[in-house]
N, C-alpha and C positions, 0 to 999 in steps of 0.2 A: 292612572291609578285604578285597579282593579276593584267594580265594586260590583257588586251582589245586590240583584233587583229579586231574582223568585228561583226557585231553587225546587225541583222536579224528579222526583227520588220515588223507582218506580221497579217494584220488585215482582215477580210472577205470582199471578191470585194464588197459586196451588199450594204454596208456602201456608197462608193464612189457613185453607181448608185442614191441610197435615198439622196446624199448631205449633209450627217452629216461634213462637214468643221467645226461645232466648235469645233471638235478634234484640228482644226488647233492651233499654238500657244509656248508657251515656258512654259513647266511643271519642279514643282521641288518636292522634295521628298526623300522618304528614302526607301532602301531596309532592312529587319529583318533577321536575321538569328541567334538563339538563344538569346543572350545576345549581340551581335553584331552588329550595324547598320552602314548602310552607306549612305552618302548624296549624289543623285545622280541627273542627270536633262535631258531634252529631247526636242527636238525642232521640232516639226513638220511644213512643208510646205505644206500647203493641196493643192495651185497653180501646184507646181512644184511635188506633191507626193512625197517626200522624208522627210528626217528626220535624226537628230543627237544624240549622247549620248557623257555625259559628268560627269566624278567625278573626282573632283580636286584631294579627297584622294589617289587615283588611277594615278592622272598623266595625266588623258585622257581627251582629249579637241574634241569634235565635229567628234567623232568616227561615220563616215555615216551610216546609215540604210540602208537595202535593201530590195525589195519585199513588199515593203510599201505600205497598202493599209488601210481604214479605214473603219471600221464596229464596228457593237455592240458586237459581240466577238472579244477580244485583244489576239494574239500570238504573242510573239515574241523570238528570242532564241539569246543568248550572247555568243560567242565561243572563248575562252581565247588561250593561248599555248595550255594546253593542255584536258582543260575539255570545254562542251558546257553546257550552263546553260537556261533552258527552262522556260519559261512566261508565263501565263495565265492570262486574266483580263476583266474587262468590265468596261465602261464609264458611269458614272451618273454627269449631267453638267460638273461642273469644277473642278472632282473630278475621276481619275481613279485608282481602287483597284485590287489588284489581289496575286498570289502566283508565287512562282518558286521553281526550283527544279534541285539539280545538281548531279549526281547520286545519291546517297543516303540522301543527304544534303537535309532539306525543308527552304522554308521560306514565307514571307509575303512581299507586297512593297504598297505604295499608293503615289499619284502622285496630287498635286494641279498646277492648269494652273494659272500660275503670268502673263501672257499675252497673248495677243491672236496674238500677233506678232512675229516674232522669230528675227526683228532687233536689231543688239547688239550695246551698246554704243560708238562705237569705229570701224574705219574702217583700214582693213588692208590691207598695199599697198607691194609689191612685190621692192625688190632691190638687187642689185650686187654690190661688189665692190672689189678691186685689194688686192694685198699683196704678196709683196716677190714670185711675178710671176704667180699667181693663180687667179683665180676669184669665189668668194664666194658668194654664195647666200642667200638671206633670206626675213625674213617677218617683217614690222615696223606693229607694233599694235598703231594708233594714235587715242587718242579720241577726242567726236565730239566736247564738250565742246572751246568756243572761247578763245583766247590766248594762250601766252607760257607754255607749260607742262616742268615738271620735266622728266630727260631720263634716261633709261639704259640698258644697256648690259649685257644681258646672256650668261654669258661665259661657254665652255661644262668642263663635267667630261672626265675622258680619255675614250679611247674606239672610237667606232662608235660613235658617238653621233651626230644628224641630229637638225635642227630646232623644231621637234617634241617633242623634251626633255622636253624643257622648254616653249612649247606653253601655256601646264596650269597657268605658272606663267606671262609669258606675259599679258595674257588674264586678270586675276586678277588684275594686276597693273596697266591695261591699262580702268579697269573699276572702276579704284581711280584715275583715270586724269594723269597717269605717261605715256610718251611715251613710248614703248620696241621694243626692237631690238633684234630676237632669229634668229641664222644663222645655216644655216650648216658646220663643219667641213669640213677639205678639205679631196675630194673623198667621202663624203658621201652625198647623197640625189643629186642636182645640184651643187654642188661647184666640180672644179676641184681641182688637185692636188692629194695628197693620206699623209693623217696623218702619215702613218708607213714608213716615211721618212724623216719627219719633225722631228726638236728638237720640245724643249718647247719653246724657243727662237723665233721660226720659228709660233708656235701658240701664243705666248702673241703680237709677232706683227701683226698678223689677227684682235687680238681683236684690239687691238690700231688703225686697220683701221675701225675697226665696231663704237667705240666712235666716230671717225672721222668724220662717216657718220651722225650719229646722230648732231655730234655737226654744221656740214653743215646747219640744218633746220632751216628755219626762226620760225618754229612752238616750236623751245625748247628755254627754259631757259637755257642760256649757264651757270648758276654758278649754276645748277645742273644737272651734268649730270655724272653719277657714271657707276659702275658696279658691276654686283653679280657674283661669282663666285662660283663653287660648287667644293670639290673635286680638282682632276686635275687645275679646273678652279680656283677656288682657291689656290692652290700653285704658280702660276702664275700671278696671282692677282696684287701683289706688282710691278712688272715687267712691267704690262701693266700704270700704275700708276706711274712708272720710270721718274721723268724729265719728266712729261706729263700733260702740263695747262690744255688740255680740261677733266681730270679727275677731277672733284671735290670730290670724295668722292667712297669708295668701300666697298663693303660687301664679307667677306671671309666665307663660310662654309666647315668644316669639310676636312681642305686642309692641310698639312704638312708644315713644315718647317725645312729647314736645306737640307743635301742632301737627293736626292731623294732615292737612293738606301737603305736607312735608314728604309724609310715607308715602304719598299717593304721587309725588315726582319720583322718588325714589325708583317706585313701582316700576311704573311705567318706563323711566329712563333707562331700569335695568333690561327691560325688555327693548327696545329701540337699541343699543347697541349691541344689542348678540344680532340683529338684523340689519341693520342700516350702521352707514359711516358717512364722512365727508358732508356737505351741503344739505343731504339728505337728512342725516343725523339733527344737524340744527336745525333746519325747517321744522322737522315733527318737535325737536324740544320746545320748540318756540309758540307752537300752537297748541301744544298742551297744555303749556305755562299760561299760556291766555285762555285756555277754557278753565282750567282753574282758579284763575283769579278773577274770574268773571260770575262763575259759579259760587266759589263761599262768597264773594263781596256783594251779590246779587244786582251786576249792574248790567247794563244794556248790552244785547247779544251784536248790535250793527258791525261792531268792528271785527269782532270774532269772524261772522259770517262773511265779510268782505276779505279778511284774510285764508279763511278757508278755500273762497271761491278763487282764490290766485292758485291755488296747490290742487283743483281739481285734476282728477286723474290718477295724482300720487298712491304707489302702492301703501303708503305711510298712512294718509290719511283714512284709509280704510282700516287698518291696523288700529288707528285712535280712538277711532268708534265714538264721535262726539254726538251727542243726542240731540235729537229733533227740537226744534225752541219749544215744545209743550210737554214733554218728557219730565215724568216724574221726577230722575234724577236731578234737575234744576232745582226742585225746592226743598231737595232731601240732601245735597252739598251743603244750599246755605247752612242748615242745622248741624253738619258736626265737621264741614271743612276747616273751620276755625276754631273747632274743639282741641284744646291744648291742655295736657293732664299733669304738667308739672308740677302746679302748686300742689294737685292732691298726692303725688308721690314725695314731695318732701315732708308732707303731712303725717306719712305714715308712720307708727311706732311699734307696729307689729314685728314678730319676723317675718321674711319673706325668702321667697325662694322663685331664683330669675334660671330660666330656661329658653334655649335657642337651639335652633337647629343650625350647624356651622356656613351648610349653603344655603342657607335661607335667600332668597332672591326679591323676596318683595318687603323687608324691612334690612335698614341697615345693621348689622348683629352687632360689631366691635362699639360703633355709635352709639345705640342705643343703652346698650350693657354700661357706656360710659356715663352717659348720660341720666342715669336709673342710679347709679352708686353716687356722683355725686349729689345727685338730689337727696338721697335717703341721709348722705352724711350732713350735709347740709344740716338737715332737719334732728342730727342727733342718734338717727337709725344705725347701728353697726349691726345689728344680727340680721346679717343677709347672706345669701349660699347662692353661688351663680354657675351652671353647670352648662358648657357647650358640648353639643354632641357632633363629631367629626362626619362626617358624608350626610347628615341628615338636612331635610327639606323644611320648608314652612310649616307642615305638617307632622314635623319632628319622626317622620320616620326616613329611613335610608332607601330611597330610589332603587329599584330593579337595575341589577349591573347588565342584565343583556334582554334584547326585546321578550321573550319568552316567559322572561324571572316576576317576580312578587315584590310590592313591597314588605320593609319591615319596619316596625317600631324599634327607636331607637336603642340599643343596648341599656339597661338600665333606668330609663325614664319611669316605666310603670310603678318599679321597686323603690325609686326615690321619691316617687310623689307620696307613696303608702308610708316610708320612712318618716316623711317631713310631716305627714298629717298625722300619726299616730303618738307622736314624740311630745312629752309633756315638758323635757326641759327648755325646749322653744319655747312653751307658753311665757307670757310674759307676767300672768298673774298667780302663777302658781311658786 
């Protein structure tokens, strides 16, 4: 995936002296490379001599531009995780045209100025709230329109996710009149605590506190407060809604159902089957299953270490990356490995939107959908909408078709989330 870390936008200094401030404003357009196209936008603030870059399909929002100068000859550099893309362009009125290249790959781009202002149709407020002895920090995106608004909390996936991971989603829904809260997970960004020492129940409690933060606001329509959880966030979504009158709907994307360790076994088995076969595959699956059982049950590592030693030098053993005995993963896995959201799903009474990428390689798609529907039906909940996006992966993105292409959000995903969050008719309390 193409991840933007830094964007350098260098324009010749002469233009500042010439007063060509008409380059200021909000610009939108496309980058073209081969048969691939990427929608992008740039905001230029001439007075403050700064700018930002955004690309919704990349999950990039307001990446700062540095070394910004305004001039007739435009050049900027886009620095990613492993590569740097160089841009050269010229401006004519409300249009910027140019070329870019990355290593031996070349393309073109074109931007149109949409507005001379960089003002957004929403304000961003910084907030903090407490949960289980930790203080969590986040950002609330508030539409400028008057009245009460629907509201949504974005819940993290696994690992060290901060508010930046869902900022592009918060931006999108806020532009459509929905208040959004995106926050830093424990131990990430400016939040205290440590997600590696937390259970999934702890993380669900954090999200419940986030929901309550929005529910207390006077500009929030309390009959339309929901949450969107992806992956691990979808896994704990039913626990967030469990006997929680403040949650009136939930959306769960690419989330497993049932014991957590089963999802882990599926994830690793999917990878192993793509790279190994025969006895190698059998041995690798057996060793990883042994690791999982040892970790989730907190039993002695002795037998596992003996079995690992038997396969020393095997390529698949390196791929499994079994942690050392003192690694934090052992304590963490014991907290989360046996987590089972089945009971919580059965207790969900609010409208539910289930989303999956059809090509998700980390979660068994059809099996997870069937189990979730069965549990909801058992609890008497018939207000369930399911959408599977063809060609989309675990991130709900369509991977690039060629080596020099870009991923794209699954068509309809963002608009479906907007519709679900804003629809009064889905609310059980209206």
